[in-house]
C-alpha positions, 0 to 999 in steps of 0.5 A: 500500500506504500506506493499510494503516497508517491502517487498521491503526491504526484496527483497533488503536484499536477493539480497545483500546476494546473491551478497555477497555469490554467488562469493564464491559459484561459486569459490568453485564449480570451484575449486572443478571441478579441484579435482575429489576426495580426497585421502583416509586416508589409503592404504594397498598397499606394494611394490616397488616405483621407483624414478629417480632423479637429484642431489640437492646439500645440504649445507653439499655437498651431492647430494642426501642426502635430498631426501634419508632422506625423503625416509627413513622417509616415509618408516619407517612410511609405513612398506612394502613400499620401494622407489628405488632411481636411482641417475642420475649424468650424463651429459645427465640427461635431455635426460635420463629423457625424454626417461624414461618419454615416455618409455613403461609402464614396463620400466617407473619409477613411479616418475620423476622430472617434471623440468629438465634444464629449460624444463619439461619432456614429458606430455603424460605419466604423471598421473594427480593428480586431482583425488588424491589431496584434495582441502585443500592440493591444497590450501596449495600450494602457488598460483604462484607455483601451476600455474607452475605445472598445465595446463588447467584442470590438476595438472601435478606434486607436487611442493616441493621446490623453490628459488627466485632472490636476490641481493648479495653484496660483503661487502669486496669490499663495505668497500673500499667505506665507504658506507653502505647498508640500515639497513632496508633490503629494498630499493626503486629504487631511493635509489638503484640508489643513492647507485650506484652513491655514489659507482661510485664516490668513484670508480673513485677516487680509479681508481679501475677496478671493476664491480658495477652491473652484472646479467646473461641474459639467459635461466634458470634464471630470474635475471633481471625480478624483475626489469622489474616487479617492477612497477606493471607489471605481466609477465602473465595476468590471466584474458586474459590468456596470457604473457603480456610484452607490458604494460606501467608497463613492459616498465618502468621496462625495462627502469629502468634496462637500467638506472641501466646499464647506471649508474653502471660500468658494463661489456662491454658485459653486458647481453650477457655473459655466465652464468659461466663468470658472476658468476666467476667474482663474486664468484672467481675473486671477482671483482663484487660488486652487483650480481643479482642472484638466492638465491641458490647462497647463499649456494655456498658462504657459502661453499666457506667461509668454504673452506677459499676462500669466502668473507663477503657478504650481501643479499638484495631484489630487489629495490621497484618500483612504487608498493612499494613492492619488487618482489620475482621472482621464476624461479627455482621450484622443483617438482615430477610427477607421471607416469601412471600405472594401479595399483590404490592402488599403485598410491594412495601410490605414491601420499601419498609420494608426499604429504608427501614432502609438509608437515611441517617436509619435508618443514622445512628440505628444509634448507638443500638444501638452498631452500624455501618452497612451502607450504604457512603455513610454517612460521618462516622459516630460523629463525636462519639464520641471512642472510636470516630471514629478507629476507624471512619475507619481504612482497613480490609480488610473481611471476613466469611464469605459465606452458606452453608447449612452454616455451622454445621458449617464454623464448628465445624471452624474452631474445632476446627482452631484449638484443635488448634494452641493445645493443641499437638496440631498445627502450623499447617500440619498443622491448616489442611491437614486443615481444608481437606480437611474444608471441601472435603468439606462444600461438595461 
């Protein structure tokens, strides 16, 4: 009977080995199912690719300079391929792109921006990238950006740039209060509240009419979301496949926002003002000390300084909550979609151009836009930029919302829910409980 012990040990080892490798194997199969093939290394296709694009202002002030340079470099590397760029610089850009996306095949451009003014172009003529993108390339795209351009089983676009939310501090105003921001470039929520308290004490002594804290709460900007997420909330729960606001971590995060509003001197219509008014008070009137804003505002500030109209400022991450990691929330992602056509060789070349935009040279050139890379292999970004280097290299909890065809309605309900607490109509718990019910119905 002694032979049973070695045999039992053997079975245990086999079972242990299976448990270790099975999840990896199953995950690989699932990943592979999203990508039906890989791009061949070469294609001999030559001809014209049409790209319609919206302005993406560079630091130097050019509206289309970045994409023009990318196009020129790609054409040089692929003789016989010409990319015809149509520059859309109109008040009705959104309408133009939406019409172009649903046009008959002969009138459709080959490439369009996937996102336009807080929504996406219609999906019906978008060519899924599944058959072109390799698992290696897909793995290079940061997960939070990958989920923003994929839906169900389809990869709808190629992301190439992003921004995130930061706190901007007017250092010229801060000098009046003999108080410094943390030297570590990080702070906890309690330190942030202490910072506000100290400034408020000095503000009362000086009787200065300034806003200590401000943020735009509205469509197209997630400036308050890093505070809501700071205690460990997830705007979208992958395991349940739903937007999740009625959870203790999100409720406590919303309470943190209310505490900041109550502690700091804010505008009497905080949370309800137009975006232009909020930004004007910080950038032009210079009466706001701390602005929660998109990181692309940094380069608006730099442009103002070059014109002699700016001021000294600091860039800080949002304060850390219970998870002890600052949140980097990306609300603005740039991506291009390939539209359907019957020429597979041409599609192969179009995809080659889209993939070129996430390669190292293109990703590092995003500094011209004041944007951040989507490729997770890009390191030491903004190394020469003192203001941003430390910010970019902080360990963040990265979040964004996944693509959803009902996002405009979802975002509208989120905004109304936050505002209902800001004007004290509801408690954080009441607001997010009701919001959850609404979101669950929208997603059905």
